[in-house]
Backbone as JSON Lines, residues from 0, in Angstrom:
{"i":0,"aa":"E","n":[144.24,185.14,-133.76],"ca":[144.02,185.04,-132.43],"c":[145.0,184.15,-131.69]}
{"i":1,"aa":"T","n":[145.68,184.57,-130.82],"ca":[146.74,183.74,-130.05],"c":[146.05,182.97,-128.95]}
{"i":2,"aa":"L","n":[146.19,181.63,-128.97],"ca":[145.57,180.78,-127.9],"c":[146.58,180.52,-126.76]}
{"i":3,"aa":"T","n":[147.93,180.63,-127.05],"ca":[148.89,180.39,-125.98],"c":[150.05,181.53,-125.94]}
{"i":4,"aa":"T","n":[150.65,181.51,-124.8],"ca":[151.79,182.43,-124.68],"c":[153.12,181.83,-124.88]}
{"i":5,"aa":"G","n":[152.93,180.47,-124.95],"ca":[154.26,179.67,-125.08],"c":[154.88,179.2,-123.73]}
{"i":6,"aa":"H","n":[154.1,179.6,-122.61],"ca":[154.46,179.31,-121.35],"c":[153.42,178.58,-120.66]}
{"i":7,"aa":"F","n":[153.75,177.42,-120.14],"ca":[152.61,176.62,-119.32],"c":[152.23,177.38,-118.0]}
{"i":8,"aa":"A","n":[150.9,177.57,-117.89],"ca":[150.41,178.39,-116.71],"c":[149.66,177.65,-115.77]}
{"i":9,"aa":"G","n":[149.55,176.17,-115.97],"ca":[148.7,175.33,-115.16],"c":[149.56,174.98,-113.78]}
{"i":10,"aa":"W","n":[148.78,174.32,-113.06],"ca":[149.5,173.79,-111.82],"c":[148.78,172.47,-111.39]}
{"i":11,"aa":"V","n":[149.45,171.72,-110.52],"ca":[148.93,170.38,-110.16],"c":[147.54,170.55,-109.45]}
{"i":12,"aa":"A","n":[146.8,169.54,-109.7],"ca":[145.54,169.59,-109.17],"c":[145.45,169.64,-107.66]}
{"i":13,"aa":"P","n":[144.57,170.39,-107.06],"ca":[144.62,170.57,-105.57],"c":[144.64,169.23,-104.86]}
{"i":14,"aa":"A","n":[143.86,168.24,-105.16],"ca":[143.8,166.96,-104.37],"c":[145.18,166.27,-104.55]}
{"i":15,"aa":"V","n":[145.93,166.36,-105.56],"ca":[147.19,165.78,-105.8],"c":[148.21,166.52,-104.9]}
{"i":16,"aa":"C","n":[148.09,167.85,-104.93],"ca":[148.95,168.77,-104.03],"c":[148.85,168.29,-102.58]}
{"i":17,"aa":"T","n":[147.55,168.16,-102.08],"ca":[147.23,167.66,-100.76],"c":[147.84,166.35,-100.47]}
{"i":18,"aa":"A","n":[147.67,165.23,-101.3],"ca":[147.93,163.99,-101.22],"c":[149.61,163.86,-101.11]}
{"i":19,"aa":"L","n":[150.3,164.58,-101.94],"ca":[151.72,164.44,-102.05],"c":[152.49,165.57,-101.33]}
{"i":20,"aa":"G","n":[151.77,166.54,-100.7],"ca":[152.42,167.52,-99.9],"c":[153.16,168.55,-100.89]}
{"i":21,"aa":"I","n":[152.62,168.85,-101.99],"ca":[153.03,169.78,-102.92],"c":[152.47,171.25,-102.67]}
{"i":22,"aa":"A","n":[153.22,172.27,-102.66],"ca":[152.77,173.64,-102.46],"c":[151.7,173.97,-103.47]}
{"i":23,"aa":"G","n":[150.87,174.99,-103.14],"ca":[149.72,175.28,-103.83],"c":[149.97,176.08,-105.12]}
{"i":24,"aa":"N","n":[151.22,176.55,-105.29],"ca":[151.55,177.29,-106.58],"c":[153.12,177.12,-106.82]}
{"i":25,"aa":"A","n":[153.47,177.49,-108.01],"ca":[154.86,177.35,-108.55],"c":[155.88,178.1,-107.67]}
{"i":26,"aa":"A","n":[155.52,179.27,-107.45],"ca":[156.41,180.23,-106.55],"c":[156.79,179.61,-105.2]}
{"i":27,"aa":"E","n":[155.67,179.15,-104.46],"ca":[155.77,178.62,-103.14],"c":[156.66,177.31,-103.25]}
{"i":28,"aa":"A","n":[156.32,176.41,-104.22],"ca":[157.06,175.15,-104.32],"c":[158.57,175.51,-104.59]}
{"i":29,"aa":"W","n":[158.86,176.38,-105.51],"ca":[160.22,176.7,-105.69],"c":[160.98,177.27,-104.54]}
{"i":30,"aa":"A","n":[160.34,178.17,-103.92],"ca":[160.98,178.93,-102.65],"c":[161.14,177.86,-101.46]}
{"i":31,"aa":"E","n":[160.14,176.98,-101.29],"ca":[160.23,176.0,-100.16],"c":[161.27,174.94,-100.42]}
{"i":32,"aa":"H","n":[161.65,174.69,-101.61],"ca":[162.56,173.6,-101.87],"c":[163.85,174.01,-102.58]}
{"i":33,"aa":"G","n":[164.4,175.12,-102.14],"ca":[165.66,175.51,-102.51],"c":[165.89,176.77,-103.41]}
{"i":34,"aa":"G","n":[164.84,177.06,-104.17],"ca":[164.9,178.2,-104.98],"c":[166.19,177.93,-106.09]}
{"i":35,"aa":"G","n":[166.85,179.1,-106.3],"ca":[167.95,178.99,-107.27],"c":[167.64,179.28,-108.65]}
{"i":36,"aa":"A","n":[168.57,179.22,-109.47],"ca":[168.48,179.28,-110.96],"c":[167.73,178.06,-111.53]}
{"i":37,"aa":"F","n":[166.85,178.32,-112.4],"ca":[166.21,177.19,-113.11],"c":[167.04,176.65,-114.23]}
{"i":38,"aa":"D","n":[167.24,175.35,-114.37],"ca":[168.05,174.71,-115.27],"c":[167.23,173.49,-115.86]}
{"i":39,"aa":"R","n":[166.9,173.51,-117.14],"ca":[166.13,172.26,-117.74],"c":[167.03,171.11,-117.84]}
{"i":40,"aa":"K","n":[168.3,171.16,-117.81],"ca":[169.22,170.1,-118.21],"c":[169.53,169.44,-116.79]}
{"i":41,"aa":"P","n":[169.57,168.2,-116.87],"ca":[170.04,167.38,-115.56],"c":[171.62,167.41,-115.57]}
{"i":42,"aa":"P","n":[172.06,167.24,-114.46],"ca":[173.49,167.23,-114.29],"c":[174.19,166.19,-115.12]}
{"i":43,"aa":"K","n":[175.37,166.34,-115.46],"ca":[176.14,165.32,-116.32],"c":[175.93,163.93,-115.67]}
{"i":44,"aa":"G","n":[175.56,163.04,-116.49],"ca":[175.52,161.75,-116.08],"c":[174.17,161.25,-115.49]}
{"i":45,"aa":"E","n":[173.24,162.29,-115.38],"ca":[171.95,161.94,-114.85],"c":[170.96,161.88,-116.01]}
{"i":46,"aa":"S","n":[170.05,160.93,-116.03],"ca":[169.01,160.95,-117.07],"c":[168.0,161.88,-116.83]}
{"i":47,"aa":"A","n":[167.3,162.43,-117.88],"ca":[166.27,163.29,-117.77],"c":[165.06,162.75,-116.84]}
{"i":48,"aa":"K","n":[164.87,161.46,-116.98],"ca":[163.83,160.84,-116.19],"c":[164.19,160.89,-114.58]}
{"i":49,"aa":"E","n":[165.44,160.54,-114.26],"ca":[165.84,160.73,-112.93],"c":[165.97,162.18,-112.39]}
{"i":50,"aa":"F","n":[166.37,163.0,-113.2],"ca":[166.32,164.52,-112.76],"c":[164.91,164.75,-112.56]}
{"i":51,"aa":"A","n":[164.01,164.49,-113.43],"ca":[162.55,164.77,-113.05],"c":[161.9,164.14,-111.81]}
{"i":52,"aa":"R","n":[162.38,162.97,-111.56],"ca":[161.97,162.3,-110.29],"c":[162.27,163.12,-109.12]}
{"i":53,"aa":"G","n":[163.52,163.78,-109.12],"ca":[163.9,164.65,-107.92],"c":[163.1,166.11,-107.92]}
{"i":54,"aa":"M","n":[162.26,166.27,-108.92],"ca":[161.63,167.49,-108.89],"c":[160.25,167.48,-108.35]}
{"i":55,"aa":"L","n":[159.66,166.41,-107.89],"ca":[158.32,166.4,-107.45],"c":[157.89,167.48,-106.57]}
{"i":56,"aa":"K","n":[158.64,167.97,-105.6],"ca":[158.23,168.86,-104.68],"c":[158.49,170.33,-105.13]}
{"i":57,"aa":"K","n":[159.64,170.43,-105.86],"ca":[160.19,171.77,-106.33],"c":[159.51,172.12,-107.61]}
{"i":58,"aa":"N","n":[159.34,171.3,-108.66],"ca":[158.82,171.57,-109.95],"c":[158.06,170.4,-110.25]}
{"i":59,"aa":"P","n":[156.83,170.17,-109.64],"ca":[156.03,169.05,-110.06],"c":[155.67,168.89,-111.48]}
{"i":60,"aa":"N","n":[155.47,170.07,-112.22],"ca":[155.24,169.8,-113.68],"c":[156.29,169.1,-114.42]}
{"i":61,"aa":"A","n":[157.55,169.37,-113.96],"ca":[158.72,168.62,-114.63],"c":[158.55,167.18,-114.28]}
{"i":62,"aa":"Y","n":[158.2,166.79,-113.07],"ca":[157.92,165.48,-112.59],"c":[156.89,164.84,-113.39]}
{"i":63,"aa":"F","n":[155.69,165.32,-113.39],"ca":[154.51,164.7,-114.08],"c":[154.7,164.72,-115.71]}
{"i":64,"aa":"Y","n":[155.49,165.4,-116.19],"ca":[155.84,165.32,-117.59],"c":[156.37,163.95,-117.94]}
{"i":65,"aa":"R","n":[157.17,163.39,-117.09],"ca":[157.73,162.16,-117.28],"c":[157.36,160.94,-116.45]}
{"i":66,"aa":"H","n":[156.54,161.22,-115.31],"ca":[156.1,160.19,-114.39],"c":[154.57,160.22,-114.18]}
{"i":67,"aa":"N","n":[153.99,159.13,-113.74],"ca":[152.73,159.15,-113.24],"c":[152.76,159.54,-111.64]}
{"i":68,"aa":"M","n":[151.55,159.76,-111.13],"ca":[151.41,159.93,-109.67],"c":[152.05,158.71,-109.12]}
{"i":69,"aa":"P","n":[152.93,158.88,-107.95],"ca":[153.39,157.71,-107.31],"c":[152.35,156.73,-106.94]}
{"i":70,"aa":"G","n":[152.58,155.42,-107.23],"ca":[151.74,154.35,-107.04],"c":[150.7,154.09,-108.18]}
{"i":71,"aa":"E","n":[150.61,154.98,-109.06],"ca":[149.73,154.92,-110.27],"c":[150.42,153.95,-111.34]}
{"i":72,"aa":"D","n":[149.72,153.07,-111.79],"ca":[150.22,152.22,-112.88],"c":[150.33,152.97,-114.23]}
{"i":73,"aa":"T","n":[151.4,152.61,-114.94],"ca":[151.67,153.01,-116.22],"c":[150.66,152.43,-117.18]}
{"i":74,"aa":"W","n":[149.97,153.13,-118.04],"ca":[148.84,152.59,-118.84],"c":[149.43,152.72,-120.37]}
{"i":75,"aa":"A","n":[149.27,151.72,-121.04],"ca":[149.41,151.65,-122.48],"c":[148.4,150.89,-123.17]}
{"i":76,"aa":"G","n":[148.22,151.31,-124.41],"ca":[147.28,150.62,-125.26],"c":[146.29,151.51,-125.9]}
{"i":77,"aa":"D","n":[145.2,151.07,-126.4],"ca":[144.22,151.88,-126.93],"c":[143.33,152.65,-125.94]}
{"i":78,"aa":"W","n":[142.88,153.75,-126.34],"ca":[141.97,154.55,-125.44],"c":[140.52,153.87,-125.5]}
{"i":79,"aa":"S","n":[139.91,153.87,-124.35],"ca":[138.48,153.46,-124.37],"c":[137.71,154.39,-125.18]}
{"i":80,"aa":"E","n":[136.49,154.13,-125.65],"ca":[135.69,155.06,-126.41],"c":[135.42,156.31,-125.6]}
{"i":81,"aa":"E","n":[135.09,156.01,-124.27],"ca":[134.67,157.06,-123.34],"c":[135.98,158.06,-123.15]}
{"i":82,"aa":"A","n":[137.24,157.58,-122.97],"ca":[138.23,158.48,-122.79],"c":[138.59,159.2,-124.11]}
{"i":83,"aa":"G","n":[138.44,158.51,-125.26],"ca":[138.65,159.22,-126.55],"c":[137.61,160.41,-126.79]}
{"i":84,"aa":"L","n":[136.43,160.17,-126.41],"ca":[135.41,161.2,-126.65],"c":[135.61,162.4,-125.67]}
{"i":85,"aa":"T","n":[136.02,161.97,-124.41],"ca":[136.22,163.09,-123.34],"c":[137.43,163.9,-123.96]}
{"i":86,"aa":"H","n":[138.43,163.36,-124.27],"ca":[139.72,164.03,-124.82],"c":[139.42,164.89,-126.05]}
{"i":87,"aa":"C","n":[138.66,164.45,-126.95],"ca":[138.28,165.03,-128.13],"c":[137.4,166.3,-127.89]}
{"i":88,"aa":"A","n":[136.55,166.13,-126.8],"ca":[135.56,167.19,-126.52],"c":[136.07,168.24,-125.8]}
{"i":89,"aa":"T","n":[137.29,168.17,-125.14],"ca":[137.91,169.13,-124.32],"c":[138.27,170.21,-125.2]}
{"i":90,"aa":"P","n":[137.7,171.62,-124.94],"ca":[137.93,172.76,-125.64],"c":[139.3,173.2,-125.51]}
{"i":91,"aa":"P","n":[139.92,173.87,-126.55],"ca":[141.13,174.56,-126.38],"c":[141.33,175.57,-125.32]}
{"i":92,"aa":"H","n":[142.43,175.88,-124.88],"ca":[142.59,176.92,-123.92],"c":[142.08,178.24,-124.43]}
{"i":93,"aa":"A","n":[141.42,178.94,-123.63],"ca":[140.82,180.3,-124.02],"c":[141.92,181.29,-124.01]}
{"i":94,"aa":"P","n":[141.89,182.32,-124.8],"ca":[142.99,183.27,-124.76],"c":[142.83,184.11,-123.41]}
{"i":95,"aa":"R","n":[144.04,184.63,-123.02],"ca":[143.86,185.49,-121.66],"c":[143.76,186.86,-121.97]}
């Protein structure tokens, strides 16, 4: 049984879209912020992290892969027992 297609199909949480002015879906975000050919590689001389920073409105999944929500502190360290249990209890994605 296949549980994934190999392509991420999720989108940014609606509350985050509203708070940051992100379009409601990928097609709208791409079209509203320049469209064009998709390239995973940053331009020569630009780090992947800086490239992702510029993708907040056009490709927010690329942004959130490398960054927290603006203003949110980076967290490091051990997970709390509650967070660990919540993470471990999350079921895998259902097949489509």
